[in-house]
N, C-alpha and C positions, 0 to 999 in steps of 0.2 A: 800707210795707211791711206788708200784713195777716199776720193769723197764721197764714194758711195758708201761706203762701210763709218763713215763721218755720221755719215745722214743717217741708217738703219742707228749708232749709238744713241744720237742727241732722241730721235724717235723713243727709243725705247726707254731713258730716261727719263722723259717728257710723260709718258703713259705712269713709270713706276712714282714720278712726282702728285701725277691727278689721282692714283689710286690710294696712297697714302695721308693725301686728302679730303678723299672722301670718306676712309678707312675715321678722321679728325676729327671731322665732322658728322660722320653716320648721313652720310649722302649717297639713300642706294640705288637711285632711278639712277643718279649719273654717273656713279660706279659700274652700273649694268651697262652703258652705254661707252665709257673705258674699255671693260671687258670684250664687248662687240670690235673695239676698234683694233683692239691687240691681236682680234684673231683675224680678222681682216688683212693683217699688217704682218700676217705669216708668224705673230711672235707666240700662237699659245700651248707651245711647247718651252717657252724661258721660265729655267729656275725660279728667276728674279721676280718674273713678274705675276708667275703663279703664286709664289710662299704672299704676293702683297694681295692678289687676289682673295685666297685662303684667310689670311689677317683681316681682308675690307670686308668678306661679306661674314663673320662673324662677328666683328664688335656691327655691323648692321643689323644681326638678331635671324641671319638668311646660314643659319649651320648646315643646312641642307645640299646649298650653293657650295658652300665652303669644303662639304663633304665630295662633294659631284668633281671639283676643280680638283681637291686632292687624290682620288681615286684615278684622275687620266694622267696626272703625272708619271711623265717616261722616271724621272731621276728624283732622290727628291735629299731635304739634306737638316742640319736637327731644326732651323727656322721653319722650316712645313712642320714637321709635326709638332714642334713646342704653341707655331701659329692655333695648328687647329685645336689642342688641347683647351688653350686660352679660348678658344671662338663657345667650346663647350660648356668651360667654366662659367665664364660670362655667360652666357644664356640659362644655367640654372644645372645644365647636364656631367654632376660632376664624375658620376658614374664613369659617363664612359671617357672624359678623359684620363682616370687609371686605366680602361681598358685599353687605348691607344698605346697608355705609357708601356703596358703587358707586350704590344705587339712589336712597340719599337724597338724594344729586349731582343726579340728573335731576329732585326735586320742588322744590319749594319753599320746603322747609325748610332752613334753616341751620344747621350745626352749631357744638356748644360746648365747652370747654374738655376736659367731660365728655367727649363725643363721640369727640372725636383723640384723649385719654389711653387713653379702652381699646379702641381701633383699632392703637395704638400697642404696647397690650401684645398683641395679637391678634396684631403681625405677631415681637412678642419669642417668642411659642411655636409662630411658625411655623418663625422662623427667617429670615423674607422682609426681609432690611435693602432690598431694594432699591424697595419700597410702604413700606417705613416713610419711605425716604429720600422718596420723593412725598411721604407725608401731613406730613412735617417742611418740606416746598416750602410745603403751602399753608398750613401753619401760617406762617411766615414773612411770606408773603405780605399773611393776614389780622390778622397782630401778635399770633395766640395761641400761638407757640413764648416770651415773655418772662412766658404767664401759669404760676407756680409749677408747677400739677399738668401740666400741659401738657410744661414745661424737664425737669423730675423724669422723665416717662415716654421722650421722645427720650432723653432718657442710659441709662434703664435698658433700652433697647431697640436700643439701639447697642451696649452691654456684652453684652448675652448675646445678640446675632449677631453676634460676637465683632469689630467696629469699634471698637476700644477708642479710637484717636484720633479719631474723629468723636465717642463721648462725651466723652472731654475737652474738646475744644475747644467744645462744648455746656456743658458744664460754667464752663468760664471766662469764656463772656459771661452768663452769670444772672446779672442783676441781684440779686435774692435768693434764698438756698439756706438749704432746712429741713432735718431731719434726715435725711428722706427723699431727699435729693438727695447731701449726703456720705455716706450708706448703699451709695448706689446705685452710686457712684463707686470706692468703696473695693471695692466687690463685682466692679465692674466687672475691676480693674487684678487682682484675685486669681485670678479666671477664665480671665483671658488672662495669667498667669502669673507679673505686670510686681509680684511683693510689695513690692519696694524701693520703688516710686512710694506701694503699698497702706498701707506702712506711715508713709512718708513726708507723705500726704497725712490718715491719723490723726493725728499731730501738729500738724499744718495745722491742723485743725478742733480740739485740745481749745487753739488758741491764739487761734481765732477765737469761744472760751467757748460754743462746741458744744456740749450737757452728749452723750454719743455713751450708744450705749442695748446691751441683747441682744444685737443686729443687731452693730451695730460690733464691737463686741470680739469676735463670733464670727469677724466677717470679717478682722481683724485680725492676731490670735491664729491662723488658718489660713495666712496669709501669714507671721509668723514661723514657723513650723512648716515651711511650705515652704522656708525659705530656712534654717533651720537658727541663727534669731539668738536666739538665747539671752537677750545682751541687753535687747534690744527688746521681747522677751517679758517677762521676767521685769521691766521695767519698769512692762509695761501691769500685770502681777502687784500690782506694788506700787500702784498707780493705784488697782486695785479695792480693795485695804486701805483705802489712806488715806482713797479719796470715799466710805468706804462701802456700797459696792456692793454686794446682796445677791447677790456672784456663786456662793456654795458651795449655795446652793437657786435657782441657776440651770440646766438642765439644758444647753442649748448650752455658754455660758461655761464652766461645770464643766468637758466634756468633751472642748472645745476648748485650754482650758489644760494639761489629763493628757496630751492631742497632744503640743501642744505643746515639753511637758519629754521626753517619748517621743524625740521627732521631733530634740530635740536632744541626746538621747545622756545626759540625767539623768535615769537611770530611777527613781533616789531623790526627788527634788523632787516627779515624777511621782504615785510612790506614798505622799509625804506628804498632795500637796493631794488624790486621792486617798481618802487616809485622815478627812477632813477634811468631806469632801461627804454632806451629811445628808440625801437622801434619793437614790443611787447610781442613775444612768440606764445603759441598756444601754451609749448614747456614750461616758463615761466607761468601765464595761467593757472595754466590747471595747479599748479605745485601750490600759490599763495590760495588759490579757493580750497583745493580739498586741506590745504593744512589748518586752513578754518575754520573747515570742517569737521576736524576732525580732533577740533579741540574745542568743539560745543559750539564755537561761534556761528551758529547755521545764519544768522539774520547777515554777518558784514558777507558768509559766503555765496547765500543766493544772492545778495547787492551786485558782489563781483560777478559771481556769473552771467547775470544781468549788463552789467556793462561788455561784459567779451558778447554777449550773443550780438548786443548792438555795435559791435565794430565789427568791422569787413572779415575779420577771420575765420577760418572755417573751422570748427568744431569736430572731432575725428569721434572715433569710435571709443577711445581710451579713454578721453576725459568721459564722453557722458559716460560709458560703462563703473569710472572709478565715483566718481559723481551720485549717482543710483547707489549705488553700494555701502556709498556713506549714509545713506535715508533709507536703505536697511540696513544698516547696524544699530540706528537713530530709533530703527521704526516709524518713521515720519510716513504717514499713509498721504498726506495731501500733499506734500512737497513730490510724492513719487511719483503720483498720480497727474500732478501735474510735469511733471520729467521725463513719461511715458507719453503722454501726450503731447509734447512738443520735440520726444525721437521721431515719430510719425513725420514731421512736415520738414526733416530734415538727412543728407545723403546717405549718414553714416548709421542714422536708424535701425535699419536693416540688418549692420553687422551683426554674428552669433554673439557676438561676444554682450553686445547692448541687450540682446533678446534676452540673452542668460539674465543679466543684471535685474531685466525686469521681471523673470519673473522669480526668481530668488529676494527680491524684492516685498514681494508680493507676499511671497510665503511666509518673510521673517515679520513682516505686518499683521499675519495673524485671517490673510482672504484668501485661503485656502481656497476656495470655489472660482475666486479673479485666475488664481494662481496656474488652474486645472484647465481655463481654457487658454487661457493666453498661453497654454504647452503645445494642448491640442491644438491650434493655428499655427504654431509657428513655421514657417515656408522649410528649413532646415535642422535639424536638432544634431550636437554632436555629443562626444560619450558627457561631455562635462552639463549639457543640457537634460539626462537623464540620469544621471548622478545629482544632481541638486534635488531635479523631482524625490525624485529616492527620500533623500536626506531631509526634505519637509513634511513627509507624509510619516517618515521616524520621528521627525519631533513634533508634530501635531499626535500621537499618537498612534498614526493608521498602520499598523505595520504587512496586517493583511496587507493592504492596497500598496506597503512599501514593495513587498513581494510578488506581487502580481507583474508590476510595473519594470519590476527585474527581469522577469522571465520572457517580459515582450519588448524590453529589449534586445538582450537575445535572440528571441524568435529573429528580430527586425537586423537580424546581422551585426550585431553592436555587442563586440563582446568587451567587457566588462576591464577595469585593471583593477586594485589595488584599492584605488581613493572608492569606486564604487562598491565592493565588497564589502569597503567599509560602511560607506552607508546603511547599507542591507543589512548589517550585522550589529549598527545602533537603533536600527529601527526595528528590529527583531527583540533586543535588551527593554528597548522604551515599551514593548506592550509585550513584554512577557512570553513569547514566543520561542520556548526555548527546544523541541524539537527541528523548528523549522532553522532557528539559526547554530542548532550541531550540523545540520546539513548543508548550511554555507558553507561555513567553517572549515568541512570537507571540501566539498569543492574548490575552496579556494589553495588549500593546501595541496590539490592531486594537479592543480589547472599549472600547468608548463610554463605559460607566461607572466604568469606573477607569483609574488613571493610572498607567502605573510610576514608581518610585520608588528613589532613588539603592540602594537594599538588594538590589533586582530584580536588580539591572544587577550587583550585586557575587555574586550568587550566579551569577547566568551565570559571572563571571571567576573565580571558585570551581572551580565547573563543569569550566570549562578548562581553569584552571592547575592542577588535581588531575590532570588526562588526561595534562601534558605541553604540550596546546596554550598555550603559554606567549603565543606571537604573536598569536593568533587574541585573548585576555583580554586584551592590551594595548588591541589594537583596540576590541574593545570599548568598553575608557573614552577612549578618543582621539578617538573620536565620536557616544558619548553626548550627547544635546542636554542633560542636567541637569551644572551642577557636580560633577565625582567627591569626595567626602569620603576624610578619611584611612582611613576604611574598608574602600571599595575597592581604596585603594592596601595595605591590609595586607594584604586574601586574595592580591594575588597576588603579593606579598612573601612571602609562607608557602606559596604553588606555588616561587618560585625557587628557595626553601629545600629546600623539600623535591624539586626536580628538580637540586639542584644549578647550579643559572645566576646566577653570580658575576656579570656584567656586566649584567648586566636589573636581578640585585639590589643593585647599589651605586648604577644610575639610581633604580629604586624607592627604596630603600633613602633618600635622598636629599630625596626628596619628601616620604615618612612624617612624616622628623623636620622638616622644614621646615612640616607641617601640623599634626603632633604633637607636639612637641620636650617635653612634659614625662610621656608616656606610658613608661615605663620600656619595656612589654612590644616596641616598635619596636624602641631598644636591644638587646633579647635578641636578637631574631630576625635582625637584619644580623649582630648578631656572631658567632652562630650559622653565620650561611651564609658566613663570614669561614674560622670555628676547621674546621668541616668540611670546604672546599677546603684549609685547610692555613697561610692569611693569616694570618698568627701576630700579623705587626704590625699589618693593621691593624684585625684583633681588640678588641689590647690599645687600643689609640687610642678604638675608642666605649666600652669599658670605663672606660675612665677618664674620657671626658665623662661618661659613667653618675655617676661616684664624682662628677666637679666638680661637674657639677647636681645634685646627692644622692639624689637618684633611688633608691627602693625600688618593690621587685617586689613584686607582693602575696607574703605566704609562702603554700607549699604546703599544704593542709591537706586530710585525712582523715575518715571516720568511715565506724562499723560498728554497725549495732544488735545486740545479744548480749542474751539476757533480759527485753525491754523498755529495758535502757539502754543509749543512746547513748555513744560511746565513740571520742572524737576525738585526732588524731594529726596533728603538722606534722612538716615535714622533717628530721630527727635529733632527733626528741625520744626523752628521754630519763625521762621526768616519771612515766611507767605505772605502776602497783608491777606489772605483770608483763611488764617492759619488760628483764629478762632470759630470761627462757622464751621470751617471744616471738623474739629473737633467736638465740640457741640453733634455736628451730626453725626458723628460718627459713638459717640456716647448714645443717642438716640437709638442707633439700630445694634450696638451690644443690648440694650434694652429690651427692644425689640424681639430680637430674638433670643434672651434670656424667657420672656415672656412663650413664645411662641415656640420653640424649640430646642430651652433647656441647657441655653450653649452655657458651655463654664470656658475660660480660660485656659491656655494650656501652659501654665504656669515655668511648668522645665526649661520654656523658652525667651522665659524676661527676665534680670538679671539677678544675682542673689545679693544676699548679705544687705535685703532691703523690706519696708515692711509689704505686707500684702496688698492694698492699696496700691501703694506705689508701683509694684509690677504692674496692677494693673495697667498705670498708667505708659506704663514703657513698653508693652505690647500695644499699647495705643498709635503711640507715635512711630511704628515700623515704618518701613519709608512705604511701598506698597498700600498700606494703608491708609497712609496721607495722599497719595495720589489718588485711590477710591477716591476718599473722603471727600474733594476737589474736584471728582465730574459729579458725586452726586451734587454738594452746591452748586455748582454751574447749570446741570442737567434738571435737577429735582428728582423726586423719585416716583413719583405715580406711571409715568411712560414705563404700561408694561412691555418687556419685549425689546427692552431699549440694548445696544451692545457696549458694551464700554470696556476699551482695552488698557489695558498698561505694562510697562515694560518695565526689566528689575534688571542689573546687572549683577547678582547672585542668585545663589538658589534659593525659592521661596520658604520661609520656615513651616514649621507644622501649624502653630498658631494663624497665623494668616490663614494658611491651607485651608482650615477647619471654617476660620471666621466668612471667608468669601464665599465656602460652599453654604453656610447657610444663608447668606445676604442674596444667593441669586434666588434661595426656595422663598423668603419670605415678601420678596422684591420682585419678584416673579421677572428676572432682568439676567440677560447674557454677563457674566463676565469672563474675557479673556487676558490672561496674565503669559506673559512669556517671560521665563525666568534664565539663568546660565545657560541650564538643560535641557529647556521643551516646553513647549506649550502647553497650559494649564486650560481648558472650556472647563468656568464652571454653568450649570445650567442646571434647575428644579434640584438644587440642591448636591446635585452628583458632579465630580470633576470628569473632564475626561482622560486625564492617567491615571484614573481609577485607585487613587491613592499609594499609587506604583511608582516615584520620581524619586 
């Protein structure tokens, strides 16, 4: 080889190394200069250098330039095709990569393991399991399925496409597994909701002496969080300590560990781990803040949030929307307003997820007019925005407004999904709009883009059942193409109670108890049907069955916000420092209502086997009455037009409903009560639900 040839060879090698450096460090401008140099040097059609150019442009985000180089190439090999596919996938153009694979099949170039691996990833991104399966079949025929990089990609593709059984089968037949293999399978189980299998696989991985990494620990701790598996989560924590893994400086593991303790109800342990983290990240902050908030310790949650705001960590939309969601669930108006004000000042405050959470918060706090104004001013709205507003109208008994908004959504070219249909059907149910509900249900069933679920049928059962059309409601269940669940039978059982149909109630009750025999609510509903009809023997049998099975009904809890402080009450609660004054004002209100309205307490909501006077006392200590009593004690009852908002975790009982209606009339006040089903606005002796809840 002469000196000239060596010079060209060294120049070619130098240019190749420069391009690979530009590709690795994402130096686009320098890459452009190298491209110009190789063209001037007469190397514009060199296969190796063109492959490096395609790779460099793809990595630097210039897919158009990569395509231009590829199209001008006189000769291409498997590296050329795979480099361009990689560029497309890295820039989010997965579909184009699959089209390239199809074109490559028409050429004389054969794919290699990286070509297959890359396009299996494209299938994962697009959720195209059918095409992924075809690529898998090709890999089996060519023997590439046993190459570890391809096997890992097959496992990952099936996992992310929701085909977890196929992923497990591939994992089981892999002759060799590496860390990526184990991580893909563990993560796949977590995504699919098989937390127990993920934990078992983690243990098997340790037994096989495969050292876990950050991703392994994060996925497995997430599985423990979902399962509430405190024992396994604590064991992983111990393993991290004994193995010397630097978990306290590893953001994702530290955050997952805090979250795991929070989800398992070990908030003190979560706080202890949080305190040990050297560089606290948003993940661990948000896990702990939401943990305190969700267990009802709002003061601690807000104090931590204040500390987070004072740190140099930027709060993202997920944390904002999650925290606002907690305030929405607890209907904390003042804190919610403060959060709304805060979102205006930060970059992520305009995220659509945050805007949707703010609107939902106002709806759940009973501020319908504020929610409407906020919705109308939102710069962008997605399907979730419309659905949230439709659902809000429904919960407030504004069925016609919900229908109008649903139709407007469609006229704005936003197509409803099954959740949007469910929202409008619930609105029809809460407002007794039978014909409209039937029309929407018919639309849902004929819409090819959606499928009716059991919940949609349950709405129709509820709608017809509330109207007293019990036979029609049962016919819907008998004729539906899906297997009825306990929820749909519960809707019919509730209607049987409402209309006093003991015989159908007995039949439906037997079905419900077979399907959901450990839910105390079902026994309560059935026993109430018997009690209302005076069938005391049957009623006692049901109550004895509850005692035998040791079932406990969720305790009724109500709360009211006064001067930015939230006060919680349980039925019969006597722990509040103002409880004597609360009882005094409630007794005074009862007397006023008896004198002015002839109010009589509904004794069927009182405890049985006690004296009449004691029954009156038991009704007076229902949690929603205690909350209202406190509001009256603190604010007086002379202020006409005042609005008192109370929130309850269960359905409001008939006596409390009647009591608050009367109270709104004699005091000329407005009472807004949010129960487990809907909102009740009591004004001038009338409830917005029209006694239909």
